[in-house]
Short mmCIF file of the C-alpha atoms (twelve columns), coordinates in Angstrom:
data_MODEL
# 
_entry.id   MODEL 
# 
loop_
_atom_site.group_PDB 
_atom_site.id 
_atom_site.type_symbol 
_atom_site.label_atom_id 
_atom_site.label_alt_id 
_atom_site.label_comp_id 
_atom_site.label_asym_id 
_atom_site.label_seq_id 
_atom_site.Cartn_x 
_atom_site.Cartn_y 
_atom_site.Cartn_z 
_atom_site.pdbx_PDB_model_num 
ATOM 1   C CA . MET A 1   -0.036  -0.010  0.004   1 
ATOM 2   C CA . TYR A 2   1.275   3.460   -0.911  1 
ATOM 3   C CA . SER A 3   1.265   6.542   1.249   1 
ATOM 4   C CA . THR A 4   3.105   9.833   0.924   1 
ATOM 5   C CA . THR A 5   5.814   11.050  3.179   1 
ATOM 6   C CA . ALA A 6   4.583   12.802  6.335   1 
ATOM 7   C CA . PRO A 7   3.858   16.530  6.159   1 
ATOM 8   C CA . GLY A 8   6.510   18.653  7.718   1 
ATOM 9   C CA . ARG A 9   9.364   16.846  6.036   1 
ATOM 10  C CA . GLU A 10  12.111  19.107  4.637   1 
ATOM 11  C CA . PRO A 11  12.144  19.337  0.832   1 
ATOM 12  C CA . ARG A 12  15.107  16.993  0.513   1 
ATOM 13  C CA . GLN A 13  15.307  13.588  -0.902  1 
ATOM 14  C CA . ARG A 14  17.882  11.015  0.027   1 
ATOM 15  C CA . PRO A 15  19.188  8.852   -2.841  1 
ATOM 16  C CA . THR A 16  17.557  5.472   -2.551  1 
ATOM 17  C CA . ARG A 17  17.577  2.209   -4.388  1 
ATOM 18  C CA . ARG A 18  14.686  -0.192  -4.777  1 
ATOM 19  C CA . ARG A 19  13.570  -2.759  -7.275  1 
ATOM 20  C CA . SER A 20  11.074  -1.751  -9.825  1 
ATOM 21  C CA . SER A 21  9.782   -2.712  -13.250 1 
ATOM 22  C CA . ALA A 22  10.570  -0.646  -16.378 1 
ATOM 23  C CA . PRO A 23  9.263   2.881   -16.813 1 
ATOM 24  C CA . LEU A 24  6.075   3.578   -18.691 1 
ATOM 25  C CA . GLY A 25  8.033   5.520   -21.268 1 
ATOM 26  C CA . LEU A 26  9.729   2.229   -22.133 1 
ATOM 27  C CA . LEU A 27  6.575   0.200   -22.548 1 
ATOM 28  C CA . PHE A 28  7.308   0.108   -26.203 1 
ATOM 29  C CA . ALA A 29  10.570  -1.791  -25.594 1 
ATOM 30  C CA . ILE A 30  8.856   -4.087  -23.023 1 
ATOM 31  C CA . VAL A 31  6.180   -4.979  -25.590 1 
ATOM 32  C CA . THR A 32  8.558   -5.649  -28.396 1 
ATOM 33  C CA . ALA A 33  10.562  -7.900  -25.955 1 
ATOM 34  C CA . VAL A 34  7.472   -9.909  -25.044 1 
ATOM 35  C CA . VAL A 35  6.438   -10.000 -28.723 1 
ATOM 36  C CA . GLY A 36  9.749   -11.372 -29.764 1 
ATOM 37  C CA . ALA A 37  9.403   -14.097 -27.193 1 
ATOM 38  C CA . THR A 38  6.007   -15.101 -28.603 1 
ATOM 39  C CA . GLY A 39  7.173   -15.260 -32.208 1 
ATOM 40  C CA . MET A 40  5.479   -12.036 -33.346 1 
ATOM 41  C CA . ILE A 41  8.624   -10.071 -34.146 1 
ATOM 42  C CA . ARG A 42  7.510   -9.251  -37.750 1 
ATOM 43  C CA . ALA A 43  4.387   -7.472  -36.413 1 
ATOM 44  C CA . ALA A 44  6.654   -5.542  -34.032 1 
ATOM 45  C CA . ASN A 45  8.889   -4.461  -36.900 1 
ATOM 46  C CA . ASP A 46  5.888   -3.312  -38.901 1 
ATOM 47  C CA . ARG A 47  4.780   -1.069  -36.074 1 
ATOM 48  C CA . VAL A 48  8.241   0.247   -35.320 1 
ATOM 49  C CA . ALA A 49  8.250   1.672   -38.915 1 
ATOM 50  C CA . ASN A 50  5.223   3.898   -37.973 1 
ATOM 51  C CA . VAL A 51  6.789   5.355   -34.856 1 
ATOM 52  C CA . GLN A 52  7.403   9.159   -35.070 1 
ATOM 53  C CA . ARG A 53  11.103  10.120  -34.888 1 
ATOM 54  C CA . ILE A 54  12.523  13.142  -33.166 1 
ATOM 55  C CA . GLU A 55  14.661  15.252  -35.532 1 
ATOM 56  C CA . GLY A 56  17.656  17.402  -34.669 1 
ATOM 57  C CA . LEU A 57  19.391  14.950  -32.313 1 
ATOM 58  C CA . GLU A 58  22.223  13.853  -34.622 1 
ATOM 59  C CA . ASP A 59  24.751  16.302  -33.166 1 
ATOM 60  C CA . VAL A 60  23.612  15.840  -29.559 1 
ATOM 61  C CA . LEU A 61  23.378  12.100  -28.861 1 
ATOM 62  C CA . VAL A 62  26.563  10.390  -27.845 1 
ATOM 63  C CA . ALA A 63  27.626  7.209   -29.668 1 
ATOM 64  C CA . VAL A 64  27.415  4.095   -27.510 1 
ATOM 65  C CA . ASP A 65  30.950  3.312   -26.495 1 
ATOM 66  C CA . GLY A 66  31.043  1.219   -23.318 1 
ATOM 67  C CA . PRO A 67  29.212  -1.388  -21.390 1 
ATOM 68  C CA . ALA A 68  25.990  0.517   -20.939 1 
ATOM 69  C CA . VAL A 69  23.422  2.612   -22.818 1 
ATOM 70  C CA . ASN A 70  21.685  5.695   -21.420 1 
ATOM 71  C CA . TYR A 71  18.128  6.474   -22.488 1 
ATOM 72  C CA . LEU A 72  16.604  9.916   -21.862 1 
ATOM 73  C CA . LEU A 73  12.918  9.359   -20.951 1 
ATOM 74  C CA . ILE A 74  10.799  12.546  -21.427 1 
ATOM 75  C CA . GLY A 75  7.205   13.019  -20.250 1 
ATOM 76  C CA . SER A 76  6.101   16.102  -22.029 1 
ATOM 77  C CA . ASP A 77  3.342   18.457  -20.830 1 
ATOM 78  C CA . SER A 78  2.476   19.449  -24.447 1 
ATOM 79  C CA . ARG A 79  -1.220  20.423  -24.792 1 
ATOM 80  C CA . GLU A 80  -1.156  19.908  -28.619 1 
ATOM 81  C CA . GLY A 81  -4.255  18.010  -29.672 1 
ATOM 82  C CA . SER A 82  -6.109  18.737  -26.369 1 
ATOM 83  C CA . ASP A 83  -9.803  17.769  -26.564 1 
ATOM 84  C CA . PRO A 84  -12.247 20.304  -25.000 1 
ATOM 85  C CA . ASN A 85  -14.726 17.460  -24.489 1 
ATOM 86  C CA . ALA A 86  -12.269 15.291  -22.550 1 
ATOM 87  C CA . PRO A 87  -13.283 14.716  -18.834 1 
ATOM 88  C CA . ASP A 88  -9.897  16.080  -17.677 1 
ATOM 89  C CA . PHE A 89  -9.792  19.114  -20.016 1 
ATOM 90  C CA . GLY A 90  -10.316 21.480  -17.068 1 
ATOM 91  C CA . GLY A 91  -7.182  20.060  -15.305 1 
ATOM 92  C CA . ILE A 92  -4.981  20.057  -18.393 1 
ATOM 93  C CA . GLY A 93  -6.157  22.937  -20.607 1 
ATOM 94  C CA . ASP A 94  -5.037  23.543  -24.115 1 
ATOM 95  C CA . THR A 95  -2.254  25.470  -25.942 1 
ATOM 96  C CA . GLY A 96  -3.804  28.780  -24.742 1 
ATOM 97  C CA . ASP A 97  -2.836  27.742  -21.223 1 
ATOM 98  C CA . VAL A 98  0.559   26.190  -21.921 1 
ATOM 99  C CA . GLN A 99  2.325   26.765  -25.182 1 
ATOM 100 C CA . GLY A 100 5.002   24.559  -26.688 1 
ATOM 101 C CA . ARG A 101 6.475   21.498  -25.035 1 
ATOM 102 C CA . ARG A 102 7.984   21.385  -21.606 1 
ATOM 103 C CA . SER A 103 9.452   18.303  -19.878 1 
ATOM 104 C CA . ASP A 104 7.038   17.415  -17.038 1 
ATOM 105 C CA . THR A 105 8.932   14.237  -16.153 1 
ATOM 106 C CA . ILE A 106 12.601  13.469  -16.836 1 
ATOM 107 C CA . MET A 107 14.279  10.154  -16.191 1 
ATOM 108 C CA . ILE A 108 17.585  8.561   -17.239 1 
ATOM 109 C CA . LEU A 109 17.547  4.749   -17.840 1 
ATOM 110 C CA . ARG A 110 20.988  3.172   -17.789 1 
ATOM 111 C CA . GLN A 111 20.868  -0.365  -19.286 1 
ATOM 112 C CA . GLU A 112 23.847  -2.644  -19.190 1 
ATOM 113 C CA . ARG A 113 24.416  -3.763  -22.726 1 
ATOM 114 C CA . ASN A 114 24.912  -7.478  -21.686 1 
ATOM 115 C CA . GLY A 115 21.390  -7.401  -20.076 1 
ATOM 116 C CA . GLU A 116 22.773  -7.971  -16.563 1 
ATOM 117 C CA . GLY A 117 20.991  -4.976  -15.037 1 
ATOM 118 C CA . ALA A 118 19.417  -1.520  -15.346 1 
ATOM 119 C CA . ALA A 119 18.783  1.517   -13.240 1 
ATOM 120 C CA . ILE A 120 16.620  4.623   -13.415 1 
ATOM 121 C CA . LEU A 121 17.481  8.131   -12.161 1 
ATOM 122 C CA . SER A 122 14.718  10.713  -11.794 1 
ATOM 123 C CA . ILE A 123 15.665  14.297  -12.501 1 
ATOM 124 C CA . PRO A 124 13.583  16.928  -10.624 1 
ATOM 125 C CA . ARG A 125 11.985  19.319  -13.051 1 
ATOM 126 C CA . ASP A 126 13.001  22.309  -10.799 1 
ATOM 127 C CA . LEU A 127 16.694  21.488  -10.769 1 
ATOM 128 C CA . LEU A 128 18.733  24.522  -11.552 1 
ATOM 129 C CA . VAL A 129 21.002  24.051  -14.674 1 
ATOM 130 C CA . THR A 130 22.750  26.029  -17.327 1 
ATOM 131 C CA . ILE A 131 20.666  25.701  -20.546 1 
ATOM 132 C CA . SER A 132 23.055  24.407  -23.267 1 
ATOM 133 C CA . ASP A 133 22.158  26.701  -26.170 1 
ATOM 134 C CA . THR A 134 21.712  29.999  -24.256 1 
ATOM 135 C CA . GLY A 135 24.133  29.743  -21.377 1 
ATOM 136 C CA . ASN A 136 21.460  31.040  -19.053 1 
ATOM 137 C CA . GLN A 137 20.561  29.356  -15.771 1 
ATOM 138 C CA . ASP A 138 16.983  28.076  -15.396 1 
ATOM 139 C CA . ARG A 139 14.979  25.034  -14.307 1 
ATOM 140 C CA . VAL A 140 15.828  21.958  -16.314 1 
ATOM 141 C CA . ASN A 141 12.295  21.466  -17.499 1 
ATOM 142 C CA . SER A 142 12.484  24.741  -19.406 1 
ATOM 143 C CA . ALA A 143 15.224  23.291  -21.662 1 
ATOM 144 C CA . TYR A 144 12.752  20.994  -23.418 1 
ATOM 145 C CA . ASN A 145 10.679  24.029  -24.530 1 
ATOM 146 C CA . ARG A 146 13.673  24.697  -26.849 1 
ATOM 147 C CA . GLY A 147 13.659  21.050  -28.128 1 
ATOM 148 C CA . ALA A 148 14.521  17.576  -27.050 1 
ATOM 149 C CA . ASP A 149 18.018  18.130  -28.375 1 
ATOM 150 C CA . VAL A 150 18.547  21.071  -25.978 1 
ATOM 151 C CA . LEU A 151 17.310  19.033  -23.015 1 
ATOM 152 C CA . ALA A 152 19.639  16.123  -24.002 1 
ATOM 153 C CA . ALA A 153 22.567  18.432  -24.457 1 
ATOM 154 C CA . THR A 154 21.862  20.317  -21.175 1 
ATOM 155 C CA . ILE A 155 21.828  17.038  -19.157 1 
ATOM 156 C CA . THR A 156 25.068  15.877  -20.777 1 
ATOM 157 C CA . GLN A 157 26.828  19.146  -20.221 1 
ATOM 158 C CA . GLU A 158 25.489  19.999  -16.787 1 
ATOM 159 C CA . LEU A 159 25.390  16.543  -15.130 1 
ATOM 160 C CA . GLY A 160 28.034  14.849  -17.241 1 
ATOM 161 C CA . ILE A 161 25.681  12.002  -18.174 1 
ATOM 162 C CA . PRO A 162 26.019  10.905  -21.854 1 
ATOM 163 C CA . ILE A 163 22.733  10.535  -23.611 1 
ATOM 164 C CA . ASN A 164 22.608  7.763   -26.229 1 
ATOM 165 C CA . HIS A 165 18.952  7.630   -27.023 1 
ATOM 166 C CA . VAL A 166 15.694  9.617   -26.396 1 
ATOM 167 C CA . ILE A 167 12.128  8.481   -25.778 1 
ATOM 168 C CA . ASP A 168 9.304   11.061  -25.488 1 
ATOM 169 C CA . ILE A 169 5.596   10.725  -24.617 1 
ATOM 170 C CA . ASP A 170 3.091   13.471  -23.928 1 
ATOM 171 C CA . PHE A 171 0.009   13.656  -21.680 1 
ATOM 172 C CA . PHE A 172 -2.360  12.229  -24.222 1 
ATOM 173 C CA . GLY A 173 -0.044  9.338   -25.167 1 
ATOM 174 C CA . PHE A 174 0.270   8.490   -21.509 1 
ATOM 175 C CA . LYS A 175 -3.424  8.250   -21.133 1 
ATOM 176 C CA . GLU A 176 -3.735  6.063   -24.278 1 
ATOM 177 C CA . LEU A 177 -1.068  3.718   -23.077 1 
ATOM 178 C CA . VAL A 178 -2.661  3.268   -19.678 1 
ATOM 179 C CA . ASP A 179 -6.077  2.575   -21.258 1 
ATOM 180 C CA . ALA A 180 -4.465  0.182   -23.762 1 
ATOM 181 C CA . VAL A 181 -3.309  -2.138  -20.997 1 
ATOM 182 C CA . GLY A 182 -6.638  -1.829  -19.189 1 
ATOM 183 C CA . GLY A 183 -5.621  0.564   -16.469 1 
ATOM 184 C CA . THR A 184 -3.671  0.052   -13.258 1 
ATOM 185 C CA . THR A 185 -4.715  -0.600  -9.651  1 
ATOM 186 C CA . LEU A 186 -3.164  1.472   -6.828  1 
ATOM 187 C CA . CYS A 187 -3.968  1.473   -3.056  1 
ATOM 188 C CA . PHE A 188 -4.341  4.476   -0.898  1 
ATOM 189 C CA . GLU A 189 -4.179  4.536   2.903   1 
ATOM 190 C CA . TYR A 190 -6.075  7.858   3.134   1 
ATOM 191 C CA . ALA A 191 -8.564  9.765   1.129   1 
ATOM 192 C CA . THR A 192 -6.462  11.742  -1.463  1 
ATOM 193 C CA . ARG A 193 -7.008  14.670  -3.799  1 
ATOM 194 C CA . ASP A 194 -5.205  17.327  -5.928  1 
ATOM 195 C CA . ALA A 195 -7.512  20.170  -6.855  1 
ATOM 196 C CA . ASN A 196 -5.160  21.300  -9.652  1 
ATOM 197 C CA . THR A 197 -5.179  18.008  -11.573 1 
ATOM 198 C CA . GLY A 198 -8.619  16.767  -10.489 1 
ATOM 199 C CA . PHE A 199 -7.359  13.640  -8.797  1 
ATOM 200 C CA . VAL A 200 -9.717  12.355  -6.088  1 
ATOM 201 C CA . GLN A 201 -9.756  8.928   -4.411  1 
ATOM 202 C CA . ASP A 202 -11.232 7.350   -1.302  1 
ATOM 203 C CA . PRO A 203 -9.124  5.079   0.924   1 
ATOM 204 C CA . GLY A 204 -8.646  1.601   -0.454  1 
ATOM 205 C CA . CYS A 205 -7.503  0.020   -3.722  1 
ATOM 206 C CA . HIS A 206 -8.785  1.523   -6.915  1 
ATOM 207 C CA . HIS A 207 -8.475  0.802   -10.544 1 
ATOM 208 C CA . LEU A 208 -7.227  3.880   -12.368 1 
ATOM 209 C CA . ASP A 209 -7.976  4.481   -16.109 1 
ATOM 210 C CA . GLY A 210 -5.823  6.803   -18.260 1 
ATOM 211 C CA . VAL A 211 -7.446  10.063  -17.088 1 
ATOM 212 C CA . GLN A 212 -7.172  9.159   -13.411 1 
ATOM 213 C CA . ALA A 213 -3.611  7.830   -13.765 1 
ATOM 214 C CA . LEU A 214 -2.498  11.065  -15.520 1 
ATOM 215 C CA . ALA A 215 -4.061  13.218  -12.777 1 
ATOM 216 C CA . TYR A 216 -2.184  11.129  -10.176 1 
ATOM 217 C CA . ALA A 217 1.207   11.077  -11.999 1 
ATOM 218 C CA . ARG A 218 0.962   14.955  -12.534 1 
ATOM 219 C CA . SER A 219 0.093   15.816  -8.968  1 
ATOM 220 C CA . ARG A 220 2.359   18.419  -7.289  1 
ATOM 221 C CA . ASN A 221 -0.301  19.523  -4.805  1 
ATOM 222 C CA . TYR A 222 -1.072  16.169  -3.371  1 
ATOM 223 C CA . GLU A 223 -3.198  16.060  -0.217  1 
ATOM 224 C CA . GLU A 224 -4.303  13.324  2.194   1 
ATOM 225 C CA . PHE A 225 -7.215  13.458  4.670   1 
ATOM 226 C CA . ARG A 226 -5.660  12.525  7.991   1 
ATOM 227 C CA . ASP A 227 -6.796  13.083  11.525  1 
ATOM 228 C CA . GLY A 228 -9.813  15.154  10.396  1 
ATOM 229 C CA . ASP A 229 -7.934  17.547  8.170   1 
ATOM 230 C CA . TRP A 230 -6.503  17.768  4.658   1 
ATOM 231 C CA . ARG A 231 -2.684  17.752  4.783   1 
ATOM 232 C CA . LYS A 232 -0.581  18.735  1.760   1 
ATOM 233 C CA . ASP A 233 2.579   16.896  0.872   1 
ATOM 234 C CA . PRO A 234 5.224   19.581  1.381   1 
ATOM 235 C CA . THR A 235 7.753   17.936  -0.941  1 
ATOM 236 C CA . ALA A 236 6.076   19.003  -4.104  1 
ATOM 237 C CA . ASP A 237 7.916   17.667  -7.132  1 
ATOM 238 C CA . LEU A 238 10.092  15.337  -4.971  1 
ATOM 239 C CA . GLY A 239 7.006   13.654  -3.564  1 
ATOM 240 C CA . ARG A 240 5.611   13.483  -7.082  1 
ATOM 241 C CA . ILE A 241 8.734   11.539  -8.203  1 
ATOM 242 C CA . VAL A 242 8.044   9.025   -5.488  1 
ATOM 243 C CA . ARG A 243 4.495   8.593   -6.571  1 
ATOM 244 C CA . GLN A 244 5.444   8.401   -10.237 1 
ATOM 245 C CA . GLN A 245 7.914   5.602   -9.575  1 
ATOM 246 C CA . ALA A 246 5.226   3.743   -7.556  1 
ATOM 247 C CA . PHE A 247 2.762   4.110   -10.416 1 
ATOM 248 C CA . ILE A 248 5.398   3.099   -13.059 1 
ATOM 249 C CA . ALA A 249 6.246   -0.014  -11.179 1 
ATOM 250 C CA . ALA A 250 2.562   -0.916  -10.760 1 
ATOM 251 C CA . ALA A 251 1.739   -0.142  -14.421 1 
ATOM 252 C CA . ALA A 252 4.714   -2.078  -15.900 1 
ATOM 253 C CA . ASP A 253 4.092   -5.086  -13.675 1 
ATOM 254 C CA . THR A 254 0.443   -5.116  -14.711 1 
ATOM 255 C CA . THR A 255 1.379   -4.862  -18.415 1 
ATOM 256 C CA . LEU A 256 3.845   -7.756  -18.285 1 
ATOM 257 C CA . ARG A 257 1.328   -9.976  -16.491 1 
ATOM 258 C CA . ARG A 258 -1.471  -9.204  -18.992 1 
ATOM 259 C CA . LEU A 259 0.771   -9.634  -21.948 1 
ATOM 260 C CA . LYS A 260 1.824   -13.091 -20.691 1 
ATOM 261 C CA . ALA A 261 -1.778  -14.072 -20.102 1 
ATOM 262 C CA . ASP A 262 -2.993  -12.619 -23.453 1 
ATOM 263 C CA . PRO A 263 -0.369  -12.309 -26.127 1 
ATOM 264 C CA . PHE A 264 -2.846  -10.775 -28.547 1 
ATOM 265 C CA . LEU A 265 -2.886  -7.708  -26.239 1 
ATOM 266 C CA . ALA A 266 0.584   -6.926  -27.599 1 
ATOM 267 C CA . SER A 267 -0.905  -6.026  -30.978 1 
ATOM 268 C CA . GLU A 268 -3.316  -3.462  -29.560 1 
ATOM 269 C CA . LEU A 269 -0.635  -1.961  -27.258 1 
ATOM 270 C CA . LEU A 270 1.861   -1.724  -30.100 1 
ATOM 271 C CA . ASP A 271 -0.722  0.219   -32.173 1 
ATOM 272 C CA . ALA A 272 -1.253  2.591   -29.245 1 
ATOM 273 C CA . ILE A 273 2.463   3.057   -28.655 1 
ATOM 274 C CA . SER A 274 3.374   3.606   -32.250 1 
ATOM 275 C CA . ALA A 275 0.844   6.468   -32.419 1 
ATOM 276 C CA . THR A 276 1.891   8.187   -29.244 1 
ATOM 277 C CA . VAL A 277 5.600   7.660   -28.550 1 
ATOM 278 C CA . ARG A 278 8.463   9.614   -30.229 1 
ATOM 279 C CA . LEU A 279 11.908  8.080   -30.542 1 
ATOM 280 C CA . ASP A 280 15.290  9.304   -31.784 1 
ATOM 281 C CA . PRO A 281 16.045  8.174   -35.335 1 
ATOM 282 C CA . ALA A 282 18.777  5.683   -34.298 1 
ATOM 283 C CA . LEU A 283 16.791  3.771   -31.698 1 
ATOM 284 C CA . ASP A 284 15.729  0.286   -32.649 1 
ATOM 285 C CA . PRO A 285 13.414  -1.065  -29.901 1 
ATOM 286 C CA . VAL A 286 13.177  -4.517  -31.414 1 
ATOM 287 C CA . GLY A 287 16.931  -4.815  -31.701 1 
ATOM 288 C CA . ALA A 288 17.245  -3.914  -27.979 1 
ATOM 289 C CA . ALA A 289 14.419  -6.368  -26.967 1 
ATOM 290 C CA . GLY A 290 16.660  -9.191  -25.953 1 
ATOM 291 C CA . THR A 291 18.861  -7.333  -23.436 1 
ATOM 292 C CA . LEU A 292 15.857  -5.315  -22.198 1 
ATOM 293 C CA . ARG A 293 13.867  -8.466  -21.582 1 
ATOM 294 C CA . LYS A 294 16.843  -9.964  -19.573 1 
ATOM 295 C CA . ALA A 295 17.167  -6.818  -17.560 1 
ATOM 296 C CA . PHE A 296 13.465  -6.530  -16.775 1 
ATOM 297 C CA . SER A 297 13.378  -10.112 -15.615 1 
ATOM 298 C CA . THR A 298 15.622  -9.179  -12.597 1 
ATOM 299 C CA . GLY A 299 14.038  -5.786  -12.031 1 
ATOM 300 C CA . LEU A 300 15.424  -2.259  -12.101 1 
ATOM 301 C CA . PHE A 301 17.037  -0.108  -9.476  1 
ATOM 302 C CA . THR A 302 15.542  3.432   -9.021  1 
ATOM 303 C CA . TYR A 303 17.387  6.415   -7.701  1 
ATOM 304 C CA . GLN A 304 16.600  9.927   -6.603  1 
ATOM 305 C CA . LEU A 305 19.027  12.740  -6.245  1 
ATOM 306 C CA . ASP A 306 19.770  14.260  -2.840  1 
ATOM 307 C CA . VAL A 307 18.734  17.940  -3.362  1 
ATOM 308 C CA . ARG A 308 18.082  21.127  -1.438  1 
ATOM 309 C CA . GLY A 309 15.645  23.953  -2.180  1 
ATOM 310 C CA . GLU A 310 16.687  27.532  -2.683  1 
ATOM 311 C CA . ASP A 311 15.375  30.762  -4.273  1 
ATOM 312 C CA . PHE A 312 16.875  31.884  -7.525  1 
ATOM 313 C CA . ASN A 313 15.830  35.087  -9.275  1 
ATOM 314 C CA . GLY A 314 12.419  34.893  -7.599  1 
ATOM 315 C CA . LYS A 315 11.969  31.195  -8.486  1 
ATOM 316 C CA . SER A 316 12.008  28.185  -6.248  1 
ATOM 317 C CA . ILE A 317 14.723  25.854  -7.494  1 
ATOM 318 C CA . LEU A 318 16.666  22.792  -6.471  1 
ATOM 319 C CA . ARG A 319 20.391  22.249  -6.296  1 
ATOM 320 C CA . ILE A 320 22.218  18.867  -6.053  1 
ATOM 321 C CA . ASN A 321 24.049  17.947  -2.813  1 
ATOM 322 C CA . ASP A 322 27.468  16.529  -2.814  1 
ATOM 323 C CA . SER A 323 26.169  13.172  -1.493  1 
ATOM 324 C CA . SER A 324 24.620  12.516  -4.922  1 
ATOM 325 C CA . ALA A 325 28.133  12.092  -6.440  1 
ATOM 326 C CA . PRO A 326 28.131  8.262   -6.408  1 
ATOM 327 C CA . ILE A 327 24.802  8.141   -8.238  1 
ATOM 328 C CA . LEU A 328 25.853  10.621  -10.854 1 
ATOM 329 C CA . ASP A 329 29.133  8.864   -11.317 1 
ATOM 330 C CA . TYR A 330 27.372  5.635   -12.016 1 
ATOM 331 C CA . PHE A 331 25.143  7.117   -14.648 1 
ATOM 332 C CA . ARG A 332 28.177  8.899   -16.061 1 
ATOM 333 C CA . GLY A 333 29.856  5.566   -16.554 1 
ATOM 334 C CA . ILE A 334 32.782  6.266   -14.234 1 
ATOM 335 C CA . GLY A 335 31.607  4.648   -10.978 1 
ATOM 336 C CA . PRO A 336 30.129  1.395   -9.739  1 
ATOM 337 C CA . LEU A 337 26.478  0.769   -8.964  1 
ATOM 338 C CA . PRO A 338 25.814  2.646   -5.676  1 
ATOM 339 C CA . PRO A 339 25.059  0.519   -2.647  1 
ATOM 340 C CA . ALA A 340 21.538  0.404   -1.235  1 
ATOM 341 C CA . GLY A 341 20.548  3.528   0.466   1 
ATOM 342 C CA . GLY A 342 23.776  5.339   -0.571  1 
# 
């Protein structure tokens, strides 16, 4: 059962490690892996040909040269294609409310090329960085408004993490993917809500569809009704990262179970993914299926940076603490897998 951290906690997140399934942004790779195992690889190849490719990354992505591959996973907050008749339109809005594309969720997946393991690092969207093409300091999520290439270059230059591939999915693709696998069940210890995203749940276990799942994953004003009062999670984006990882684990585990029980579901999910996910031109999900499947079978390690909150030019931002060095060094390819809790 999931519950948020207690109110009153300082806005600081210790780096942790726990086993999890693959991120929702990599469901395409999961499905192609399962498809390959069930002898449907040709169908997977046909759908890969229809996936939208992200242009302008040729001079930014780093060639794979070592024992691991780093994927930049982007959850975009683009409102392009917003439907005024959708039940969650009031909580999302359209391009008049938010223009362009900003990175709402940023993760780095490091996958060992021999398939012996993988790990995920979540990057807080309020992390202060130097934007690669302007030289100005701003929150990292603003880099994506200038393009996926700028975000990838910013992460490489600022954090020293080489980016080999990019996977991008927006709000509407997220909802379609969740609905394509039949939703996901999450359990709540307390009544919960977020007035900004429209998320509302009573205590207990509930099956979330795409609309509800997106409202949960986007929540930065998460509240629980405890001891007769609504209490807001003070950790904002850091608390959201924890909830996103919890949802990702549940969604991916559910998907794998349903695909094993019903291989024909792979065809429907591949159709949904090919219409909603954007990949860099060099990424071949089917080719990577073998090592990804092996890595998924043993689970993934998930990490969060140790950060502190500050004010910068009138904005609330986050900075990385020195204790995050072992985690960053691992994703940079110059250090070992950090020990549990360190």
